[in-house]
C-alpha positions in Angstrom: 37.9 57.8 78.6 37.3 55.7 74.8 34.1 54.8 74.1 33.4 51.6 72.3 35.4 51.2 68.9 38.2 53.4 70.3 37.0 57.1 69.4 37.4 59.0 72.4 34.6 60.9 74.6 37.3 63.9 74.5 36.7 66.9 72.0 39.0 66.7 68.6 41.4 69.1 68.5 39.8 70.6 65.5 37.2 71.6 68.4 39.3 72.6 70.8 41.3 75.0 68.8 38.4 76.4 67.2 37.3 76.8 71.3 40.1 79.2 72.0 39.8 81.0 69.0 36.4 82.0 69.5 36.9 82.7 73.4 39.7 84.9 72.2 37.5 86.9 69.5 35.1 87.3 72.3 37.6 88.8 74.3 39.0 90.9 72.1 35.2 92.0 71.4 35.1 92.6 75.0 38.1 94.4 75.3 36.7 96.7 72.5 33.4 97.6 74.6 35.5 98.0 77.8 37.5 101.0 75.9 34.7 102.6 74.1 32.2 102.7 76.4 34.1 104.9 79.1 35.5 107.2 76.4 31.9 108.1 75.1 30.3 107.9 78.5 32.3 110.4 79.9 31.5 113.0 76.9 28.4 114.2 78.5 27.8 116.4 75.9 28.1 113.4 72.9 25.8 111.8 75.1 22.8 115.0 75.7 23.5 115.4 71.3 22.5 111.2 70.7 19.9 111.5 73.2 18.0 114.3 71.2 18.4 112.2 68.0 17.2 109.9 69.3 14.2 111.0 70.5 13.7 113.3 67.7 13.3 110.6 65.3 11.4 108.3 67.4 8.9 111.1 67.3 8.9 111.8 63.8 8.5 108.0 62.9 5.8 107.7 65.0 3.7 111.2 63.7 5.5 111.5 60.5 5.7 115.0 58.4 3.3 117.2 60.0 1.8 118.4 56.6 1.2 115.1 55.6 -2.4 113.4 55.4 -1.5 110.8 57.4 -0.1 112.9 60.3 -2.7 112.3 63.4 -2.1 114.3 66.5 -3.7 111.6 68.6 -0.8 109.6 68.1 1.2 111.9 70.3 -0.6 110.3 72.9 0.9 106.6 72.5 4.3 107.7 72.7 5.7 107.1 76.2 8.7 108.9 78.2 12.2 107.7 77.8 12.9 105.6 80.6 15.6 107.6 83.5 14.1 111.2 82.9 11.8 113.2 85.5 9.6 115.1 83.0 9.6 115.3 79.1 8.1 117.4 76.6 8.1 118.0 72.8 6.7 119.9 69.9 6.6 119.8 66.3 6.9 123.0 64.1 5.5 122.7 60.6 7.3 124.3 57.7 5.3 127.8 58.3 7.1 127.8 61.5 4.0 127.8 63.4 3.6 124.8 66.2 1.6 122.3 65.2 1.6 119.9 68.0 2.7 120.6 71.8 3.0 117.3 74.5 4.4 117.7 77.9 6.2 120.6 79.6 8.9 122.3 77.5 11.5 124.7 78.6 11.5 128.0 76.6 11.8 128.1 72.7 12.2 130.6 70.6 9.9 130.1 67.1 13.0 128.9 64.6 13.8 130.6 61.3 13.2 129.1 57.9 16.9 128.6 57.8 17.3 127.2 61.7 20.2 124.6 62.5 20.0 121.9 64.9 21.5 122.2 68.5 21.9 120.6 71.7 21.9 122.7 74.8 22.4 121.1 78.5 21.4 123.0 81.6 22.1 121.9 84.9 19.6 121.6 87.4 19.6 120.9 91.6 18.0 117.2 90.5 19.9 116.7 87.2 20.3 118.3 84.0 17.8 119.6 81.8 18.4 118.8 77.8 16.8 120.7 75.0 17.5 120.2 71.7 15.8 120.7 68.2 15.7 119.1 65.0 15.5 119.5 61.7 13.4 117.7 59.0 12.6 117.4 55.8 8.7 117.2 54.6 6.7 117.1 51.2 6.2 120.9 51.6 9.4 121.8 53.3 11.1 121.7 56.3 9.8 121.3 59.5 11.6 121.0 63.1 10.9 118.7 66.1 11.6 120.4 69.9 12.6 118.0 72.6 12.9 119.0 76.3 14.1 116.1 78.9 14.7 116.4 82.5 17.7 113.6 82.7 18.2 112.2 86.3 21.4 109.8 86.4 22.3 107.8 83.4 19.6 105.5 82.2 18.4 107.9 79.8 21.7 107.4 78.0 21.6 103.7 77.9 19.7 103.3 74.7 22.2 105.8 73.1 25.3 103.9 74.4 23.6 100.3 73.4 23.4 102.0 69.8 26.5 103.7 69.4 28.2 100.3 70.5 25.9 98.3 67.6 26.6 101.1 65.0 30.1 101.5 65.8 31.5 98.3 67.7 29.3 95.6 66.6 28.4 96.2 63.1 32.1 97.0 61.8 33.7 94.5 64.2 31.2 91.6 63.7 31.9 90.8 59.7 35.7 91.0 60.6 35.5 88.8 63.8 33.3 86.4 61.8 35.9 86.3 58.6 38.6 85.7 60.9 37.1 82.6 63.0 36.3 81.0 59.3 39.5 81.4 58.0 41.2 80.3 60.9 38.8 77.2 61.4 39.9 76.4 57.6 43.4 76.8 58.4 43.3 74.5 61.2 41.2 72.1 59.9 43.7 71.7 56.4 46.8 71.8 58.9 44.9 68.5 61.0 43.7 66.8 57.5 47.2 65.1 57.7 46.6 63.7 61.0 42.8 62.6 60.1 44.3 60.7 57.0 46.9 59.6 59.1 44.2 58.4 61.5 42.4 56.7 58.9 45.3 54.7 57.6 46.3 53.5 60.6 42.8 52.1 60.8 43.0 50.1 57.9 46.3 48.1 58.8 45.6 44.7 58.8 47.9 42.2 60.5 47.9 39.9 57.9 50.0 42.7 55.7 52.6 43.9 58.0 54.2 45.9 55.2 51.9 48.8 54.8 53.2 52.1 56.1 51.7 55.4 56.1 51.9 58.0 53.5 54.6 60.8 54.9 52.6 64.7 54.3 54.0 67.1 53.0 52.1 70.1 54.7 53.8 70.1 58.2 56.9 68.9 59.4 55.6 68.4 62.9 53.0 65.9 61.1 55.9 64.4 58.8 58.0 63.4 62.1 54.9 61.8 63.8 53.7 59.8 61.1 57.8 58.7 60.1 57.9 57.9 64.2 54.6 55.7 63.6 56.5 53.8 60.6 59.7 53.2 62.0 57.6 51.9 65.2 55.7 49.1 62.4 58.9 48.5 61.0 60.3 47.3 64.8 56.6 45.8 65.0 57.2 43.9 61.4 60.6 42.7 63.0 59.2 41.4 66.2 56.4 39.5 64.8 58.4 38.0 61.7 60.7 37.1 64.8 57.8 35.2 66.5 56.3 33.3 63.8 59.7 31.8 63.2 60.5 31.0 66.4 56.6 29.5 66.8 57.4 27.3 63.4 60.9 26.2 64.5 59.5 25.3 67.5 56.4 23.1 66.3 58.9 21.9 64.0 61.2 20.6 66.6 58.5 19.6 68.7 57.5 16.8 65.8 60.0 14.4 66.5 60.3 14.0 70.3 56.2 13.7 70.0 56.8 10.9 67.5 59.0 9.3 69.2 57.0 9.8 72.3 54.1 7.7 71.0 55.8 5.0 69.5 57.1 4.4 72.9 53.5 4.6 74.2 52.6 2.3 71.7 55.0 -0.2 73.0 53.9 -0.1 76.8 51.2 -3.1 78.2 47.8 -2.4 77.1 45.6 -0.4 79.8 43.6 2.6 80.3 46.6 4.7 81.3 48.1 4.1 77.9 44.8 4.6 76.1 44.7 8.3 78.2 48.3 9.1 76.9 47.9 8.1 73.1 44.9 10.6 73.7 47.0 13.0 75.2 50.0 12.4 72.7 47.5 13.3 69.5 46.4 16.3 71.0 49.3 17.7 71.4 50.6 16.1 67.9 47.3 18.0 66.8 48.5 21.4 68.2 52.0 21.6 67.1 50.7 20.7 63.4 48.1 23.4 64.1 51.5 25.9 64.9 53.0 24.8 61.7 49.7 25.3 59.6 49.0 28.9 61.7 52.8 29.9 60.6 52.5 28.7 57.0 48.8 30.6 56.6 50.3 33.6 57.8 53.2 34.3 55.5 50.9 32.7 52.4 50.8 33.9 49.5 49.3 33.7 46.0 52.3 34.7 43.6 53.0 30.7 42.2 49.0 30.3 42.5 47.7 27.4 40.1 44.6 25.8 39.4 43.9 23.1 42.0 41.5 20.2 41.8 39.7 20.8 44.6 38.1 16.7 44.4 41.6 15.1 43.9 42.7 17.6 46.6 39.7 16.7 49.0 40.1 12.3 48.0 44.0 13.2 49.2 42.7 14.5 52.3 40.0 12.3 53.6 42.4 9.0 52.6 45.1 10.5 54.9 42.5 11.4 58.0 40.8 8.2 57.6 42.3 6.2 59.8 41.4 9.0 62.4 38.1 9.2 61.8 37.6 5.3 62.1 39.6 5.2 65.2 37.5 7.8 66.5 34.2 5.9 66.1 33.1 7.8 62.6 32.8 6.9 59.1 33.8 9.3 56.1 32.0 10.3 53.2 33.2 12.1 50.2 30.9 13.8 47.7 31.3 15.3 44.4 28.9 17.6 43.6 30.2 18.9 40.1 33.6 20.9 41.6 35.6 23.5 39.0 39.3 24.0 40.0 40.2 26.9 42.5 43.3 29.0 41.7 45.4 28.6 44.8 48.3 26.3 46.3 47.6 22.7 46.6 49.0 22.4 50.4 47.1 25.1 51.6 43.8 24.0 50.6 44.5 20.7 51.8 45.3 22.1 55.2 42.0 24.0 55.1 39.8 21.1 54.7 41.8 18.8 57.1 41.3 21.4 59.8 37.8 21.0 59.2 37.8 17.4 59.3 39.4 17.4 62.5 37.0 20.1 63.6 34.1 17.8 62.9 35.6 14.7 64.2 36.0 16.1 67.4 32.5 18.0 67.5 30.6 14.4 66.5 28.9 12.2 68.9 27.8 8.9 69.1 29.3 7.2 65.8 27.7 9.6 63.1 29.8 10.2 60.0 31.6 13.3 58.6 30.6 14.3 55.1 32.9 16.2 52.9 31.7 17.2 49.3 33.3 19.6 46.8 31.4 21.8 44.1 28.9 22.8 42.9 31.7 25.4 41.7 35.1 26.1 43.4 34.3 25.4 47.0 33.9 22.0 49.3 32.3 21.7 52.3 32.3 19.7 55.9 29.0 18.3 57.9 29.3 17.5 61.2 26.5 15.7 63.5 27.4 17.6 66.5 25.6 20.1 68.8 25.6 22.7 66.4 27.1 26.3 66.4 27.4 28.1 69.9 25.5 31.5 70.7 28.6 33.2 69.7 28.4 32.3 66.4 30.7 35.1 64.9 33.5 34.4 67.7 34.5 30.4 66.4 36.5 31.7 63.7 38.9 34.0 66.3 42.0 32.0 66.8 42.1 30.5 70.6 38.8 31.2 71.0 36.9 28.3 72.9 33.3 28.1 74.2 34.6 26.4 77.4 38.4 26.6 78.7 37.2 23.9 80.7 36.7 21.1 77.7 39.9 19.1 76.1 41.0 18.6 72.9 42.1 21.9 71.0 43.6 25.5 71.4 40.9 27.0 69.3 43.2 27.3 66.2 41.5 25.1 63.5 38.9 27.6 62.5 41.1 30.7 62.7 44.2 28.9 60.4 41.3 28.0 57.6 39.9 31.4 57.8 43.6 32.7 57.4 44.1 30.0 54.4 40.7 31.1 52.9 40.8 34.6 53.1 44.2 34.2 51.8 43.0 33.0 48.6 40.4 35.8 47.8 37.7 33.0 49.1 34.9 33.2 52.0 34.1 30.8 54.9 30.6 30.0 56.1 29.0 28.3 59.1 25.7 27.4 59.6 23.3 24.9 61.5 21.6 22.2 60.0 18.2 21.4 60.3 18.0 17.8 61.9 21.8 18.2 63.8 25.3 19.8 63.5 26.6 22.1 61.4 27.9 22.9 58.2 31.4 24.7 57.0 31.7 25.7 53.4 34.7 27.5 52.0 34.0 29.6 48.7 37.2 30.5 46.3 36.9 32.4 43.3 37.1 29.9 39.8 40.5 29.0 38.2 40.4 30.5 34.6 39.8 28.1 32.1 42.8 26.3 31.2 43.4 27.5 27.3 42.1 24.3 24.7 44.4 23.6 21.3 42.7 22.5 18.2 45.2 20.1 16.6 44.4 20.9 13.0 45.7 23.9 14.2 49.0 23.1 14.9 50.0 20.3 12.8 49.7 20.3 9.0 47.9 17.6 7.1 50.7 16.2 5.8 51.4 15.6 9.5 54.8 17.0 9.0 55.2 20.2 11.3 
């Protein structure tokens, strides 16, 4: 499914690859855990040693050095037994090897010597395992020992031990490596997909007015380069097809002008009747459509290589003179006003076609014999004002080719304003349409001003004696 703007709701290729890499990393981590946990869980002696170590460190962290000022025996009451033990107890032996604190039931323990080492012992019982162990710690006034005794039932007491082992020997070593691997792979994938993103931006920037534009072939990936080359070949074929279509349109329009002219002459020779008037209107509409097809074909191939300054006032006067009979026949007067025009850089014939289409559009929409007002200036611009119904609600669509507010309306195929925009934009200008305060609409075409013509001082080129 595609959202507005042409963007698919499907996840990006980068996201799909990143997710798969993440899943692969998670599977690798789980596989590592699945291998380490059983190996460690079956080693009962190692579990017992780590259990005693964990409990002794917990007791030491809570009570501290028995010879220190901060040590308090009352803190021992707040020590909860570890989960999964039936009974437990511990004894703290000070540096003088005398018991400093005794909590709970303990197995028999010989008094440690000054150099007593750590040990862990497991003894089977009818209901479980008796685990005992001694751990030596260093204090301010010498070593002290913590003796732990616990009657373990099942494996629950070892779960924290296994969790700590996974954290210390699996998660902490592997996490930085896996994160580094993910970041590295993400950067590699993003770098490899960058040519595709650049190609997508270039495709979005393609303009039908510039059919010669092509995508830049990348050098980083053979597969992406093959895709871009295939797109460029498709654009070549599309350009040829469009050129053939435009040529056919221009040729067909040109060939239709002669039979239409003959048909109009023969219609004019018919006796006056309502049918003759209707035929004349239909023929005139067809002639206008054929002329617009020619204008459209010429606007699409318009180039400003041979552009020159165009006198907009003279050009407008010529267009008004040519179209005045058509305006008079439709019952409208046509007025031309010069508001201080300056030359525009472009093609005189193309600018004339744009102005003629605007005037024809105004004649078609103006009702009640109201005049058509054409003005040039101020600056490099011309405007056409009509007294019609004004712009429709879909004002932004009026310059789209073949768009009409109502398909049932007569006269026109929706090409005139599209031709105007094509010609104006080819000259680097802009066309604007606005409703007027009283009635109708005004269309204004603004162009870049032509550079001023060079002026010469006659005194600089002809000597004072009159001879060159």
